[in-house]
N, C-alpha and C positions, 0 to 999 in steps of 0.2 A: 691566238698566240699572244702571250703576255709581252708587252713592249719592253719591259725593264727586267728581262730575265737574267741578265748578267751585269749587275751593277759593279762599279769599280770596287775592288776589294783590296784594301791596303793594311788590314790588320787592326785598324782603330776600332774602338767600340761601336762607333757609328756605322762602320762598314759591315761589322758582324750583324748589327741590327737591320741594316738595309738588305743584307743577303737573306736573313730570316724572313723579312717582309716579302722579298721577291719570290722565295720558294713557296711561301704560303699563298700569295696571290696567284701564282701559276697553277696551283692545285684547285682553286676555287671553282673553275669551270667544269671540273670533273665531279662535283658534288651532286647528289640526288636533289630533287625538288625541295624536300624538307631539310636537306643538309646532313642527314645522319650517316649516309654512305658516300664515301669518297673512293670511287673506282678509277684507279689510275691505269694508264695503258700498260699492257703486258699480259703474260699468261696467268691463268688462275692457279692458286695454290691447291693442295690436296683438300683443304677445308672448304673450297668452293667460293663462288663470287659473292655470296651473301656475307660470309666471314671476311673476305678481302675488302669489301666496302667498309665494314666496321674498322678493319685494320688501318685503312687510309685515313679515316676520321681520327682514330685514337693517336696515331703517330704525328699527324699534323697538329692536332690539339696540343700535344706535348710541346711541340716547337713553339706554338703560339703562347703557351703558358710561360715558358722561359723568357720569351721576348717581352711580354706584358709585365710580368712580375719584376723583371730587372729594370724596367722603365717606370716603376712605381705606379702602374695603372695607365700610363699614357698609351693610347691605342688609336692612332690617327687613321688606320685602315679599318677600324671596327672589326678586328679579327674575332673578338669575343662575342660579338652579336651573332656572327655566323655560327660559331661553335655552340652558343647557347641554344639556338634553334635546333641544330642537329642533335645535341645532347638530349633535349626533351623529347624529340621524335624517337630517338633510339631506345630510350628506356620505357616508353609508353607501350604497354603490351597490346593496346588496341590500334597502334599506329601502323599504317601500311609500310612504314620504313623502320619498324622496330629492329633492334639488334638481336642476334641469336643469344640465348642465355648460355651460361657456363655449362649447364646440363646438355645443351644442344650442340655446342661447338667447343671443343677443348681450347681452341685458339682464343676464345673469349677471355680466358684467364690472363693471357699476355696483354691483351688490349685493355682489359679492365684495370690493370695496374697502371698503364699510362694515363687512363682517364682519372683514376683516383689521385695520381700525382698532380695532374694538371688542375683538378678541382681544388686541391690543397694550395697549390702555388697561386692560384687566381681567386682564392676564397673571397676577399673583400669586394671583388668586382663581378663575381658570378654567383657562387653558392649563396652568399649572404643576401642576395637580391631575389632569390627564388621563393615561390610560394611553398607552403608546407606540403601540399600534395605533390608538387614537382620534386621536392627533396626526397619525399618518401619513395617515389618511383625510382629515383636514382639509387637509394639505399637498397630497395628490394632487388634491383638488378645486380648490384655489386655483391649483395649478401649470398648470392649463389655459390660463392667460394667457401663460405664458412662450413667447417666440418668435413670438407673434402680432403683427400689425401692422394698419394701416388706420385708426388713430385719428387724427383730424385736428382735434380741438377739445379741450375740457377733459378728454375721455376719456383723454388721455395720462397724466393724473395717477392715474386708477384703476389703470392698469398699474404706475405707479411705486410706489404705496403697497403694492400686493399683493406685488410682487417685493421691496420693502424688508422686509416682514414675513417673507416666505419666507427671505430671507437671514439674518434674525435668528434663525430657528428651525432653520437647517440645511437648508432646502429649496432647490430649484433656482431660479436666476434667470439673466438674460442681460444682460450689460453693453451689448450691441448695442441691446437694447430701450431702455435708459435713455439711451444716447447719441442715438438717433434721436428720442426724445421731447424731450430737451433742445433739440435743433435745431429741432423743430417749435414748441416753446414760444417760443423766441427769435424765430422768424419771425412769430409771432402777437402778439408784444409791440409795442405802439404807442408807449408812453411815458406818463409821469405816472401810472404804476401801472395802466394800462389794457391789457387783452388783448382782441383780437378773438376771439370764440369760433368760430373757423373762418374760412375765406376763400371768396369767391365763385368761380364758374367761370372768371373771368378773373384770379383771384388778388387781387382787391380785398379788403381786410380791413376790413369795416365792420359786423360783427355784435357790437353792444354791448348788454348787458342785465345783469341781476342775476348772471349766471354769472361776470362779472368779479370779483364779490365772493365769492359763496358757493361758488365752485369754484376759480378761479385763485389766490385768496389764502388759501384755507383748507387746501387739500391740501399745499402746501409746508410749512405749520406741522405738520400731522399726520404728514407724511412724516418731518420732522426728529425728532418725538417718538418715532416708531417706531424710528428709528436711534439714539436717545439723544443727539442733537446739538442745538445751538442753531440757530435759523433762520439761514440764510446772510445775510451782509451785503446781498447783492443783493436778496433777497426781503424783508428787513427794510425797506430803503429804499422798495421798490415798494409794500409794504403800507401803510406810513405815508402815502405820497403819495396812495394810493387812498382811505384812510379820511378824509383831510382834505377830499376832494371829496365822498365819499359822504354825509357828514353833512348836506350841503345838499340831498340827495335825500330826506330825511325831514323832514316838517313838524313844526312846534312842538307839535302835538297828537298826534304819534306815527304819523301816516299816512305810509307809504312810497310812493314812486313806483310807479304801475301802468304798466309798460311791459315788453315782451319776453315770452319764453315761460316756461313752468313757474311761472306766478304762483300756482298753488295751493300752492306751498311757503311762502307767506305770510311768517312772521317769520323764515324762514331768512335774510332780508336782514340780520339782525343778526350773522351769522357772521363777516364780516371785522372788525367792531368788536371782538368778543370776541377774535378771533385777534390783533389788534394789542395788546390789553391783556395777553394771555397771553405774547406775545413781548416785551413791554416796550417797544414802539415807538409806542404810540398817541399821536397829536398832541393828544388830548383830555385835559384834566386828570383826575386821579383822581376817581371818582364820576360823571363825565359819561357814560362808556360805560354804566354801570349805569342812570343816569337815562334816557338815550335808549332803551336796551333795554326798560326798564320801560314807557315810554310806548308803544313799538311793540306789545309784547305786550298791554298793557291796551287799546290801540285795537282789536285784533282780538278779544279776549275780550268787550269791551263790545258789539262789533258782531255777535256770535253765531258766530264762527269755530269754536268748540267747540260741538257740537250737544247736544241734550238727553241723548244717550247717552254724552257725554264724548268723542266722536270728532271728528276733523278731516275734514270732507267735502270733496270736490272743489269749489273755489270760491275766493272772495276773502274777503268777510265771511261769508256763509252759503253754502249749496250753490248752485252755478251751473255746470252741466255744460258749457255752451259755452266755458268757460275752458280746457278740457282740450286736450291735443295727442294724437296717435295713441299715444304711449307712456305716457299717463296712465291709471292704474287707481285704484281706491278706496284702494289702499295708498300711492300716490305722495305725498299730502300730508305724510307723515311724514318727508320731507326737511326739514321744519320742525325736526326734531331738532337741526339745526345751530345753532339759536338758543340751545341750552342748553350750548354750548361754555363759557360763563362758569362753569358748575359745576366745570370743571377748575381754576378758581381756588379754593383752599381757604378755609375759614372763617378770618378774620383777615387775608386779603389786603387791601391798601389800597383796591382797587376796591370791596370790600364795606364796609370800615370808614369810608371817607371819606364826608362828607355828600353826598347826591345833589346834583349841580349840573347844571342844564340846559345844553344847547349855547348858547354865547354867540352871539346873533344880533342883527343890525341889524334895524330895522323892515322894510326891504325890502333883500334881498341879491340882487344881480345878478352873475353870474360866467359866464364862458365856459369850457367844458371842451373843450380842443382835441382830445383823443383821440377822443371819440365825436362831436364836431361839434355840441355842444349849447350853447344859451344857457339858463341856469337862473335863474329868478326865484322866490325864496323869501320869502314875506311872513309875518312872525312873528305879526302880530295875528290873522289868520284861519287860520293853519296850512296855507296852500296852497303847494305846490311846482308850478311850471310849467316844463316842459322843452320848448323849441322846437328841433325836430329837423332839423338840416341836415347830418347825417353818418352816421347809423346806419340801415341798411335791412335788415339780416339777409338780404341778397339772395344766395341760394345756388342757386336753381333755374336751369336752363339756358334760354337764349333759344330761340325756336322753339316753345315751348309756350304755351298760353293760361294766363294767370296774373292773379289779382287782386292788388291791394295787400294786403300782409300787415298786418292791422290792428294787430298788436303791435309793428311796426317802421317802417312806412312812412307813418304819419300825420305831419303837420307839427308836432303838439303833443301832449304827454302831461302828465298831472298825477297828484296823489295823491288827488284827490276826484272824478275823472271816469274813465271808461273808454271805449275805442273800442267802437262797437256791434258785436256779435258774432253776430247772426243771419245765416243764409245770404244773405238779401235785403240786409241792410246791408253785408255784405262785397262783394257783387256790385255794389252801387251806393253807394259810400262818400260820406258827407256830413260827418260829424263831424270837426273839426280837419283839414280837407282842402281843398286848392286843386284845382279841377277845371276843365277845359275841357269844356263841354257840347256834344255833337254836334248835328246837325240834328234828332234825335229827343229831345233833352234828356237823353241818357245821359251820366253823368260819366266822365271819363277816369281811368285808373289810371297810376301812374308806375313806371318801372323803376328800376334802380340810381341812387342819389343821387350826383351829382357835386358835390363841394364847390367853392365859388368864393371865399368870403370869410368870415372870422370875427374879430370883435373883442369887446370886453367888452359892447357894446350892439348890434352889427349882425351878422347872419348871412345869407349868400346861398348858395343851392344851385340846381342845375338837374337836370332829368331828362327824357328823352324819354318821352312818354306814349303810351298806347294805349287802345282801347275794346274791350269784350267784347260780343259779341252773345248775351247771356244775361241772365236776370233772377234767376239763382240761382247761388250759389258752389259748388254741388255739381259735381264734375268730370263727372258723367254728363250734366249739362245744358249743358256748355260747347259752343259752336258754332264760333265763329271769333274772330279778333282783327283789328283794324284799327289800323295804326300812325298816329301823329300827330306833331306838332312837338315842339320842346324847350320845356318850361315852366320859367321862372326864377321862383324864390320867394325873397322876402326877409322877414326879421323884424327890426324895429327896436324895442328895448325902452326904456321910459321909466317907471320905477317899475313898477306893476302893469299898465301898458298895453303892448300890442304893436301896432305899426303893421305890418300885413301887406301886402305888395305882390307883384304878379305881372305877367309879360308873357311872350309867346311869340315864338320865332324859328324859322325853318325849320331842319331838321336838316342837319348837315354830312354829306357822304358820304365814307366811308373806302373808297378803292379796294381796300384789302387788310384787311378786317375780321378780327378774331380768330375762330377757328372757333366759339368759344362764343357769339359774337354773330351769326354769319352765318345761323343758323337762322331769324332773324326776317325775312330778306329775302324769304321766300316769302309773307308776309302782305301784303295790299293796304294802300295808304295811303288814309286817309280824306280826302276832298276838302274838307271843311269846308262851310259856315262854322262857326265855333265862338264860344262865349260863355264868359266866366269866371264861376265861382261860388265864393264862399268859404263854407265851413261853420265855424261856431264850436264852442265847447266843448259837449259833450252833458251837459246838467244831469240828474242822476239824480233821479227823483221817484216817489212812490207815487201811484197813481190816487186822485182825479182829477188832471188836469194842473194845473200852477201858473198863476199870472198870467203872461200873455204880452203882448207889445206889438209887433205887426207886421201889415202887410197882406201878403197872398200875391200880389197883383197888382202891376204896375208902379205906382210912386208918382208921381202926377201932379206934375210941376214941381219936386220936391225929393226928396232922399234922406232916409231915415228909419231909425232904429235898429230892429233886430230883437233882442228880448231876452226873457229868462224869469228868474223869481226864485222861490226856495223860501221857505217860512215862516221858515226860520232865517237868511235873508238871502243865501244863496249865489246869485250872479247870473252869468248868461252873456249876453254881448251881442256883436253885430256892428254896427259903426257905419260906414256907407259914407262914404268920404272923397273918392274920385275914381273915376269911370267905372262905378260900380255904382248901378243905379237901380231895382232891385226887391228887396224883402226879405220875409222870412217866417220861420216856425218850422215844424219838423216834429216830430211826436210818434211815437216808436217804442216798441213794447212787447215785452217778453220777450227783449231783446237786450243788457241791461246788468247786470253783476254786482252793482251797488250797490242797485238798486231795480227795481220791476216795470216802470217806464217811463223814458223820457228825453225831453227837449225840446232840440232843437238849432236855434239861430238861423242864418239864412243870408242872404247878399246876393249878387245876381248882375246881370249885364248883360242888357238886353233887346234889344240889337243886337250884331252881330258884332264881335269883337275883332280889330283889324288887327294885323299883325306889328309888334312893338315898342311897341304902345300899352299903357300900364300901367294897372292898376287898384289901388286901395288901400282899406283899411278898418282901423279900430281894432277889435281883437279882445280881449275882456276876460273874465276869470274872477276874481271877487272875492267875499269873504265880507262879513258884516255889520259887521266890526270896523274897516273903513276909515273914517277921518275926513277924507278928501279931499273935494273936490267929488264929485258923483254919478259913479259909476264909468262910467256910460254917457254922460257929458258930452263932446261932441266938441271943446270949447274947449281941452282940454289940448294940442291940436295947432294950431299957427299956420298952417302951410302946407308945400307941397312945391314945390321949384324944380327944373326940369330943366336941367342943364348938359350940356356936351359928352359927358362919359363918366360922369356920376354923377347921382344924385338927392340933393338936399340937403333933409333933413327938419328943419323948424324947429318946436321945441316952445314952448309959451306961456311957459315960464320962461327962455327965451333960449338953451337948449341947442340945438346943431345936430349932427345925425348925418349921415354921408355913406354912401350906398349905391352902390357901383361898378356900372356897367352895361355897360362895354365899348363905349359909344357905340351900343348897340343899342336904346335907349329913346327915344321921341319924345313930345312933349307931346300 
């Protein structure tokens, strides 16, 4: 066990450097005898232990490179000596500890990019001191990327940075690779600084997550540093635009949004903020990037993200293995190294010297992000970020297969203090932050790709055809069949911290000439109904025993009633029926939440069948103890809902009116 695994972290440059040293020293005992493989505790990825060991080396080498480069070569712990030895063993084809080549393991593409960046950043102290034969072996190993193709998301930048480094040291590279990647990048650029991290089988670009920041905006900067150039004007503009939006995805207490894949990278969410500061394009005042970054890292340190051995385990706050993807190993969390990009800013830089200044926030900030299709509600008093999702689905799987909602992308709502439930049972039967049609057996529907309908600063509408799975477990081995359903329309109307959630269904339209990618679903039967709507609220993380709750699980005689749950710290989740929902309750789930041992989710549903075009509505609330409004679960914030010819008019108690377009498909 490393004795200095949790140094005091106060946000100064010295404390960032000390934390980097601590993380590096804690991993050193997990290195192989020659140092090329760093196998950290945790399960193996789909690429296998050999690849995982290379991953552990590459990601910690990246951290060491930022630490040493920013200190002008000062390396009191001799980090580079360790990585020099491991590097030479890894690229030596005759070494018992050689790394897999890019031809042998696709994951080597990712890790080779980190190694190329680290070699460039530490060039005066490592590369320039190597013998010609050693350099050639490195070039030969990296050159496995040249001429390869098939990269369709942020991976194009791995090839770009590797070939840029090869070009700088006299190695091979291919302009055709770079031209193809530039074309792919532009096709995946949506606007306002946002890239879709790939496209679905029909070409729809709706995969939005933290990769937009820690990949798409970081690698152009590192690529330009390898080439000894300034970041291009195009990337400068896009980076600044992204950071201006991303700041609202971090709460006032340092908790970032929990949404999308690879969440075990934790404070890597800071990478685009530091990149903007390094490039000199940050929209944040000097000292604010440092303040935000300090809050985020402190949030994770205080929550136990660094364990008793000084390591970063798979998880969010603490170890939680269900957060992983197939490509995740015990070494993967060290992608968090990107949070230390700020160390490339030398001592004396204005970001370090300026007085720390928090992000300037209104009490409640509401903004729409057009590219990902999100409504964002950020409340400064309680530090909560709420994202209402009407445009990001990460939908890449082909139709015709049996599929659950992806909990990281297809929920209606995400926040920085809650998580989608991640047990197989919870994935097979989604409840939290979910709008479902319940079939005749009470099973909830799943939705396919999200189709955007409408987005303003306070109103978002989307729709998706839904389906049901005849299984009680998300394990592919247990999948039995799929039944297709109608189109469910979902709307979110925000007013302060309150969301009015509405839904209705319509029959699907039939395309006589469906795209091949969609035609596969035609083999599945159509569920005959009847169906009932159910709204699931925010899942409140709790430690056993369960918190105070307020709900009946049976139909409520004669009136609707709130379903809610609160923690001792005041964090409250509630679903308040407004129209068409007459039964409410709460559900406790255990072992499926990365924040705590259990969670409590309120819900409200219909007890009778939903007719086509018949809408249901409820106020859905997530709030902390610092709100000084009327009670957060008080329905009087809403005055009423009027049904007009082609719209719903939402009347709030303060006189505000919002309009939800319905296309004339909704009836009273």
